[in-house]
N, C-alpha and C positions, 0 to 999 in steps of 0.2 A: 504494499500500499504506499502511495507516494503522499508527500506533503499536500499536493494539490487535490488528490483524491480525498484526503481527510477534510481538508478545507471546503470541498464541495458538499460533503455531508454535513459538516458542523463548522460553519464560518466564524462562530464565536465560541470561546470557552469561558468558563466561570469558576473563579477561586473564592472561597469564603474564609474570612479571617476576623481577627479581633480588630477594631478600629485603631486601637493604640499601636498595632504592629506596623502601621503604615510608614512612619518615619524610618524605621529600620529597614523596610523593604525598599524604600526610595534610596537609601544610602547603600545597601549591600546586595539588593536583589532579593527575589523570593527564593530562599534557601530551604533545603530539606531540614528537618529536625537535627539529623546527624551532622549535616554540614555546618549548620548554625552553631551546634555545641562544639564542633572542632574549632570554629572561629573564636569562640569565647574561651576555649581552653579549660573547660571543666575538668575536675578530676575524674579518672576513669569510673570510679564506683558510682559517682553521681550521674555520669553520662550513660552508664548501663541502666541505671534505674529509670532514667527518663526515655530510653529508646527500646527497652525490653519488657516493660511493664504498662498496663493500661493507665492512662492519665485520666482520672475522673473529673478534672476541671482543668481550665486553662492554667499554664504555668508561666507567670512573668519572670523574667530574669534581667538583671542589670546588664546593659551592653557595653559597659566600660567607657562610654562617652557621655555619661550623665542622663541617658535615657534607659529605655528597656525594650526587650524582645518578648514576644509572647508565643508560647508553644500551644497549639490547639489541643483541645481535649479529645479523648477517645470515648466519649459518652455512649455512642450507639454500639460499641463492642464490649461483649462480656467474654472473659477468658474461658470460662467453662464451656460455653456454647462454641467458642472458637476452636477449642480442642476437639470437638466432636465432628467439626466440618473440614479439618485440614487433611491434605493428602501429602504424599511424597515423604511421610515421616517427619513433616515439619512440626515443631512445637509452637505454642502460642508466642513464647518469647522470640522465636526465630521469625514468626510472621509479623510480629510488631516491629522488629528490627528491619525487616523489608519495607514496611510501610514508612518507617522514619528515615529511610534512605531516598525517599521520593517526595515530590510535591505533587498535588492532585487538582485536577480541574474537572468540573462537570461538563459533560459534552453537550448539554443543552439546558435550557432554563426550566424545563420540567423537573429534572433532578435537583437543581438548586431550590425550586419551589417546595418540593417534598421536604427537603432538609429544613428549610426555614419554617415549614409549618408543623414540624415535629414538636411534640410537647416539650422537650428539653430546650427548644429555641424560643418558645412563646415569650414575647416581651423582651427578648434579648437583642441588644444592638449588635449588629454585625457589619462588617465592610465586604462588599462584592467587588472583586476586580475582574473586569471584562477584557479579554485579550483577543487579538486577531490570530485566528488559527493558522493562516498561511504564513504570516510573518513569524510566529513562534516556531512553526514546524520547519520552515526554511533554515532558521538559525539553529535549531537544536534536534533535528530529525534523528541523529545517531544516538540520542539518549531518551528519546521519547517512546512510550509504549502505550497500547490500548488495552482496556480492560472491560469485560462484559457484565461485571457485578459491581455492587457497592462494596469495595474491599475493606472498608473499615467499619462495616456494621455486621451484627450477627442478630438483629431483631427479627422476630417471628421465624420464618423457615430460612435459616442461614444457608446460602449457597456454598457448594463445595468449592474449595480454592487450594491452590498449590503453586509450585514454581512456574507452572505454565500459564497462570492466570494473567500475568503481565506479559503481553506479546510485543516484542519490538516492532516499531512502526513498519519497517521495511522487510520484515521476516517472510510475509506471504501476501497474496492478493486479498483484498477485502472479502471476496466470496469464499476463499479457502478459509480465511479466519472465521467467518460466520458459521461454517459447517464443521469446525475442528473438534467441537465437543459433542458428546453423545447425547443429542437432544432432538426432540421432535420439532422444535422451533429454531430458526436461525438466530444467532446472536446479534445483538446490536451494542453499539459502544455506549457505556455509561460513563466511563472515566477515560480521561487522557492524562497520563502521568509523565513526569520528567525526572529521571534519576538525578540526584544531587541538587538540582534546583535550577532556577532561571536567574543568573546574575544580572542580566539586562532586561529584566521585566519591563522597565519603563519604555523600552523600544518598541514593545508590542502591545502596550496598554491602550485600549479605546476609552475606557471609562472607569472611574472609581466612584462608587456610591455607597452611602450608609443606609441600611434598612433595619427594620425591627421585625423580628419573628412574629408571625400572625397566629 
């Protein structure tokens, strides 16, 4: 799948974060949790605690420049449910480590709307970053992946997930990707992810807006 094909399907991508995270994103780009913690130089024990365990709430951390960075929570993910749906011998800690090595974008506004409507987000102020898919994919295609599930949630019937859940953008055609799982329905893209992060996010940004979960 090419950058142009992805953009034709999903011309805009959407990232949700805390409003207070914006100054750090503007300064350093949109970094994965792991990349951000590397930049902050946290002790290894603290780093592992933040990347291999569920975060039930946002975690603000001093950025060393008088401000703060904010790690998103993992509220929709329960470790016991996660253990039951993992494949390839993965443990919950390993899956969380995989998530924390990536930044995530909803592929369409419907996914974003579902998240904002979730009970955990009602009345909660959030920032939505809207990016141009073609611009982002042209710059970062080698680190981009597509995903057919909400990889950070285990609510209700949690989808099976494993090492192949994140598929490199150029690994196969879209039709091949749609049919690769044993399912009676063809997959559709729910998430687009970038390993490590997007250091030049501002170059691809269309809009930044603040919303309140309904």
